[in-house]
C-alpha positions in Angstrom: 10.8 11.8 10.2 10.3 10.9 6.6 7.5 9.3 4.6 9.4 6.0 5.3 8.0 6.1 8.8 4.4 7.0 8.3 3.2 5.1 11.3 5.7 6.4 13.9 4.0 9.0 16.0 5.3 11.3 18.6 3.6 11.3 22.0 1.2 14.2 21.2 0.5 12.9 17.7 -0.5 9.6 19.4 -2.8 11.3 21.9 -4.3 13.4 19.1 -4.9 10.2 17.0 -6.5 8.4 19.9 -8.8 11.4 20.5 -9.9 11.3 16.8 -10.5 7.5 16.8 -12.6 7.9 19.9 -14.8 10.7 18.5 -14.8 10.2 14.7 -16.6 11.2 12.5 -16.1 14.6 14.1 -16.3 18.1 12.6 -13.0 20.0 12.4 -14.6 22.7 14.5 -15.5 20.3 17.3 -12.0 18.7 17.0 -10.4 22.1 17.7 -12.6 22.6 20.8 -11.8 19.1 22.0 -8.0 19.7 21.5 -8.2 23.1 23.2 -9.8 21.4 26.2 -7.6 18.3 26.3 -4.2 19.7 25.2 -4.6 23.5 25.5 -3.9 23.8 21.8 -4.6 26.8 19.6 -6.7 26.2 16.5 -3.6 26.4 14.2 -1.9 23.7 16.2 -4.8 21.3 15.8 -4.9 22.0 12.0 -1.2 21.5 11.7 -1.3 18.1 13.5 -4.4 17.1 11.6 -2.7 17.9 8.2 0.3 15.9 9.3 -1.7 12.8 10.0 -3.9 13.2 6.9 -0.8 13.3 4.8 0.2 9.9 6.2 -3.2 8.5 5.2 -4.3 7.8 8.8 -7.2 10.4 8.7 -9.0 12.5 6.2 -10.6 15.9 6.5 -13.3 16.5 3.8 -15.8 19.3 3.9 -14.8 19.9 7.5 -15.5 16.3 8.7 -12.6 14.3 10.1 -12.7 10.6 9.6 -10.4 7.7 10.2 -8.9 6.1 7.0 -7.8 3.1 9.1 -9.0 1.7 12.4 -6.7 1.9 15.4 -6.2 -1.9 15.0 -5.1 -1.5 11.3 -2.8 1.3 12.4 -1.2 -0.8 15.1 -0.7 -3.6 12.6 0.9 -1.2 10.1 3.1 0.1 13.0 4.2 -3.5 13.7 5.0 -4.2 10.0 7.0 -1.0 9.9 8.9 -2.1 13.0 9.6 -5.5 11.5 10.8 -4.0 8.3 13.2 -1.6 10.1 14.7 -4.0 12.6 14.2 -7.6 11.3 14.2 -7.4 7.5 10.4 -7.7 7.6 10.7 -11.2 9.1 8.3 -12.2 11.8 10.2 -15.4 12.6 13.4 -13.4 13.1 11.5 -11.1 15.5 10.0 -14.0 17.4 13.3 -15.7 17.7 14.9 -12.6 19.1 11.9 -11.9 21.4 11.7 -15.4 22.8 15.4 -15.5 23.3 15.1 -12.7 25.8 11.7 -13.5 27.2 10.5 -17.1 27.5 7.1 -17.5 25.9 4.4 -19.0 28.1 2.6 -22.2 27.1 -0.5 -20.0 26.5 1.4 -17.7 24.1 2.9 -20.7 22.3 -0.6 -22.2 21.9 -2.0 -18.8 20.6 0.8 -18.6 18.0 0.1 -22.2 16.9 -3.6 -21.4 16.6 -2.8 -18.3 14.5 -0.5 -20.3 12.2 -3.2 -23.1 11.8 -5.9 -20.5 11.0 -3.6 -18.9 8.5 -2.8 -22.2 6.8 -6.6 -23.1 6.7 -7.3 -19.6 5.2 -4.7 -20.3 2.4 -6.1 -23.7 1.6 -9.7 -22.6 1.0 -8.8 -20.7 -2.1 -9.9 -21.7 -5.6 -6.5 -21.9 -7.2 -5.4 -25.4 -6.2 
């Protein structure tokens, strides 16, 4: 896995990330104890995993305090963008066309999408450069 895929996590990386999001800010010492209990990891395993996720800009470890650099929601959004880039040339409409071709969207889902688009358009129109 290269730097091109900073938001693709393995199963244990995801569980580790979820644990940090739940507990942060958390001392690195406390984190090693939590991981020993939750995953039976050695201290070195926790630090290796932490370093990997810090290099991707998801978390930081400064003065022994681990903090999130992005919320779980921001991470999921970035994961979605990465998926779109890799599989649909970064095009949300292409993805939705493919998705709705396989699975019929409910009336509720269509209404939610319309609402999102309307909110997006309103957000664009309240700028000062008109």
